[in-house]
N, C-alpha and C positions, 0 to 999 in steps of 0.2 A: 230668668224666664225658666218657667216648669215646663219641660218635655210629656206633651202626652201621648201615649202610645193608642192605635187604635186597631182593634184585633174585629177582623169579618169573615167570615164562614161564607165557601159557596157550598150547597149541597146540588147534586146534579146525580141526574139517574143514568142508566145503562144507556140512554137513548140521547141525552142533550152533549153535543161536543161543542167547548166554548174556544175557539181559536183568537189567539191573539196573538197580533202583529209579534217577529222578534226581535224590537228595537225602539225602546227607550230613549226617550230624547227629554234630558233635562237641562237647565240653563243654572250656573253656579253663582250662587251668590256673594255681596261680599264679605258676610258672617262665618261664610266657609259650606252653609247652607247650599242643597238645592235645592230647585223649582222643576217640577216635574209640566214638560210643554207638550208633550204625545207620544205619539207611535208612529213608527213606519214599518213598512215591507220589507224593504231591503238598505242597503244601508248608505244607497246611492239617492234613495226618497230622502234617510233621514236629512244626507247633508242638503238639499236641495230646501228640505223645512227649516233647517237651521238657515240657512240665506233668505229665505223670508222673514225668519222672526228675526234678524238680526237685524234687519231692514230700519225694524222700529224701538227693538232692546237689543242693543250692539254686547258683548261679553264672551264670556267663554264657555262654552257647551259642551257638554257627555255625551256621546251616544253610546248606549249601554245593550249590550246583545245579551236579549235571555237565555239562549239558547249554550254560550259556551262562557257569557259572564265577564267577555272582555267590555271593557271601557277604551272609547279613543275619545281625546280632545279636542276641540275644534274651536280655533281662534279666529274671524275673519274668512270664514270659511276655508281655510285650512286644517288639514289635522296634523294635531303638535304628536300624538301619541298612538 
């Protein structure tokens, strides 16, 4: 499988402000890749979203903090790391 790299550019003026939620949610795939599943404003909101997602797609989820780079691994609603 060949990897594709996608480059995107965001051009903003001084008047435009883009606020991204501080947490990304990913689902770990069996082949080691990750699938982006959404964002959350708080760690608690991310965990709640994972509980919703896990009801139909159980598995290992990762919460990534955009601010610190910290990763939290969640399985079955419990933080592993």
